[in-house]
C-alpha positions in Angstrom: 11.9 -18.9 -87.2 8.3 -19.9 -87.1 8.8 -21.5 -83.7 10.3 -18.4 -82.3 7.5 -16.3 -83.6 4.9 -18.6 -81.9 6.8 -18.5 -78.6 6.9 -14.8 -78.7 3.3 -14.6 -79.3 2.5 -17.0 -76.4 4.6 -14.9 -74.1 2.9 -11.7 -75.3 -0.5 -13.4 -74.8 0.5 -14.4 -71.3 1.5 -10.8 -70.5 -1.9 -9.7 -71.6 -4.0 -12.5 -70.0 -2.4 -12.4 -66.5 -3.4 -8.8 -65.8 -6.9 -9.5 -67.1 -7.2 -12.6 -64.9 -5.9 -10.6 -61.9 -8.3 -7.7 -62.7 -11.2 -10.1 -63.0 -10.3 -11.8 -59.7 -10.3 -8.4 -58.1 -13.7 -7.6 -59.5 -15.0 -10.9 -58.3 -13.6 -10.4 -54.9 -15.1 -6.9 -54.7 -18.5 -8.3 -55.7 -18.2 -11.1 -53.2 -17.4 -8.6 -50.5 -20.4 -6.5 -51.4 -22.6 -9.5 -51.4 -21.3 -10.6 -48.0 -21.9 -7.0 -46.6 -25.4 -7.0 -47.9 -26.1 -10.4 -46.5 -24.8 -9.3 -43.1 -26.9 -6.1 -43.2 -30.0 -8.2 -44.1 -29.4 -10.5 -41.2 -28.8 -7.6 -38.8 -32.0 -5.9 -40.1 -34.1 -9.0 -39.6 -32.7 -9.4 -36.1 -33.5 -5.8 -35.2 -37.1 -6.3 -36.3 -37.6 -9.6 -34.7 -36.2 -8.6 -31.3 -38.8 -5.8 -30.9 -41.5 -8.5 -30.6 -43.9 -6.2 -32.5 -45.9 -6.9 -35.6 -47.1 -3.5 -36.8 -47.2 -2.7 -40.5 -43.6 -1.4 -40.7 -42.3 -4.6 -39.0 -44.2 -6.9 -41.3 -43.4 -5.0 -44.5 -39.7 -4.6 -43.8 -39.1 -8.2 -42.5 -40.9 -9.7 -45.5 -39.0 -7.5 -47.9 -35.6 -8.4 -46.4 -36.6 -12.1 -46.4 -37.8 -12.3 -50.0 -35.7 -9.8 -51.9 -32.7 -9.2 -49.6 -33.5 -5.4 -49.4 -35.9 -2.9 -48.0 -37.2 -1.4 -51.3 -40.3 -3.6 -51.6 -41.2 -3.0 -47.9 -40.8 0.8 -48.1 -42.8 0.8 -51.3 -45.6 -1.1 -49.6 -45.6 1.4 -46.7 -45.7 4.3 -49.1 -48.8 2.8 -50.7 -50.5 2.2 -47.4 -49.9 5.7 -46.1 -50.8 7.3 -49.5 -54.2 5.7 -49.3 -54.5 6.8 -45.6 -53.6 10.3 -46.7 -56.4 10.4 -49.2 -58.9 9.0 -46.6 -57.8 11.6 -44.0 -57.9 14.4 -46.4 -61.4 13.5 -47.6 -62.7 13.1 -44.0 -61.1 16.4 -42.8 -62.7 18.3 -45.7 -66.1 16.6 -45.3 -66.2 17.3 -41.5 -65.0 20.9 -41.9 -67.9 21.7 -44.2 -70.3 20.2 -41.7 -68.7 22.5 -39.0 -69.8 25.6 -40.8 -73.3 25.4 -39.3 -73.8 26.4 -35.7 -75.8 24.6 -32.9 -79.5 25.5 -32.7 -81.1 27.0 -29.6 -84.0 25.4 -27.9 -87.1 27.1 -26.6 -85.4 28.4 -23.5 -82.6 30.0 -25.5 -80.0 27.4 -24.5 -78.0 25.1 -26.7 -79.8 21.8 -27.4 -77.8 18.9 -26.0 -78.2 16.9 -29.2 -76.9 19.8 -31.2 -74.0 20.2 -28.9 -73.1 16.5 -29.1 -73.3 16.6 -32.9 -71.1 19.7 -33.1 -68.6 18.2 -30.6 -68.2 14.9 -32.5 -67.8 16.8 -35.8 -65.2 19.0 -34.4 -63.4 16.1 -32.7 -63.5 14.1 -35.9 -62.2 17.0 -37.9 -59.2 17.5 -35.6 -58.4 13.8 -35.7 -58.6 13.6 -39.5 -56.4 16.7 -39.8 -53.9 15.3 -37.5 -53.9 12.0 -39.4 -53.3 13.9 -42.6 -50.2 15.6 -41.2 -48.9 12.3 -39.8 -49.3 10.7 -43.3 -47.4 13.6 -44.9 -44.6 13.2 -42.4 -44.4 9.4 -42.9 -44.4 9.7 -46.7 -41.7 12.3 -46.7 -39.5 10.3 -44.3 -39.9 7.1 -46.2 -39.0 8.7 -49.5 -35.9 10.4 -48.2 -34.6 7.3 -46.5 -34.8 5.0 -49.5 -31.2 5.2 -50.6 -29.7 4.9 -47.1 -27.9 1.7 -45.8 -30.2 -1.1 -44.8 -29.4 -0.9 -41.1 -30.0 2.8 -41.1 -33.4 2.3 -42.8 -34.5 -0.4 -40.4 -33.4 1.4 -37.2 -35.1 4.6 -38.3 -38.4 3.0 -39.3 -38.5 0.9 -36.1 -37.8 4.1 -34.0 -40.9 5.8 -35.5 -43.1 2.7 -36.1 -45.6 3.5 -33.4 -45.9 7.1 -34.6 -46.5 5.7 -38.1 -49.2 3.5 -36.7 -51.0 6.6 -35.3 -52.2 7.3 -38.8 -54.2 4.1 -38.8 -55.6 4.6 -35.3 -56.7 8.2 -36.1 -58.5 7.0 -39.2 -60.5 4.5 -37.1 -61.3 7.2 -34.5 -62.3 9.7 -37.1 -64.6 7.2 -38.8 -66.1 6.4 -35.4 -66.7 10.1 -34.7 -68.5 10.5 -38.1 -70.6 7.4 -37.5 -71.6 8.6 -34.0 -72.6 12.0 -35.5 -74.8 10.3 -38.1 -76.5 8.2 -35.4 -77.2 11.2 -33.2 -78.7 13.0 -36.2 -81.3 10.4 -36.5 -82.8 11.7 -33.2 -83.0 15.2 -34.7 -85.0 14.2 -37.7 -88.7 13.6 -37.9 -88.6 9.8 -38.3 -90.3 7.7 -35.6 -88.3 6.7 -32.5 -88.5 3.0 -33.2 -86.9 3.5 -36.6 -84.1 5.5 -35.1 -83.5 2.8 -32.5 -83.5 0.1 -35.2 -80.9 2.1 -37.2 -78.8 2.6 -34.1 -78.9 -1.1 -33.3 -77.9 -2.1 -36.8 -75.1 0.4 -36.8 -73.8 -0.8 -33.5 -73.9 -4.4 -34.7 -72.0 -3.6 -37.8 -69.4 -1.6 -35.8 -68.8 -4.6 -33.5 -68.6 -6.9 -36.5 -66.0 -4.7 -38.2 -64.0 -4.3 -35.0 -63.9 -8.0 -34.6 -62.8 -8.5 -38.2 -60.1 -5.8 -37.8 -58.8 -7.5 -34.6 -58.6 -10.9 -36.3 -57.1 -9.8 -39.6 -54.9 -6.9 -38.5 -53.9 -7.5 -34.9 -53.8 -11.2 -34.7 -52.8 -11.8 -38.3 -52.1 -15.2 -39.7 -49.8 -17.5 -37.7 -47.9 -18.6 -40.8 -46.2 -15.3 -41.4 -42.4 -15.2 -41.8 -41.8 -13.0 -38.8 -43.7 -15.2 -36.4 -41.4 -18.2 -37.0 -38.2 -16.2 -36.3 -36.6 -17.5 -33.0 -35.7 -13.9 -32.0 -39.3 -12.8 -32.4 -40.6 -15.8 -30.3 -38.1 -15.0 -27.6 -39.0 -11.3 -27.6 -42.7 -12.2 -27.3 -42.0 -14.4 -24.2 -39.9 -11.6 -22.7 -42.7 -9.1 -23.2 -45.3 -11.4 -21.7 -43.2 -11.7 -18.5 -43.0 -7.9 -18.1 -45.2 -6.1 -15.6 -47.8 -3.5 -16.5 -45.6 -0.6 -15.5 -42.7 -2.0 -17.6 -45.0 -2.3 -20.6 -46.3 1.2 -20.1 -42.8 2.5 -19.8 -41.9 0.8 -23.0 -44.8 2.4 -24.8 -43.8 5.8 -23.5 -40.2 5.2 -24.6 -41.4 4.5 -28.1 -42.5 8.2 -28.4 -39.4 9.5 -26.6 -38.0 10.8 -29.9 -40.4 13.7 -29.4 -38.3 15.0 -26.5 -35.0 13.2 -26.8 -32.4 14.0 -29.4 -31.0 11.2 -31.6 
């Protein structure tokens, strides 16, 4: 009787264990399928980035994120931090230059507008417009990045690459607005009562610092370090060779096509 009871219990245990094993296998298979799908999406995303042959902020951030974490979350978070800081800079610059615009150009002895006053007003107005435009670009970029975070990896990569050069305009506008402000300050030196040789000295020092900072920006941002992950990608190397072999008109057409989303539908 005892033996029969043990056999029955083993049979019952088998009936319980087999479905559990089968269910566990199904879960493992499902997890494996998801892992494979994610790995394929990461590979496709990295290939999409590399084949552009570009190394703008979106390209670097997304590629490094896909390589290190297998997702785009870190890259998108990094871009959000960059453009949040740029938004603060643009907002400050726009407000500062708007306040300076409240004054009006002075008239000279003949009743006409002084050329220095006109230059100062023009640079302030131009800098204000650039800063205001940069503010709007940063707002658009931040909203786009926040709303795309939960999309599939390939959708995120394709979308960000499509608008990458538009994103980069926020950086360029910050540089131009800063240049406009610096030019205004240097012209103001000639409206003050300080001696001319001091104004010339200040202008020379400012010009030297501008050239030094432009050189640093070119080396650090444009050239970047050769050891970065993206630069060793075979697809990126091939894309760079392909771009170097293109004519000037082909390169210009490619740049125009990068902004074609403004007049073409998706």
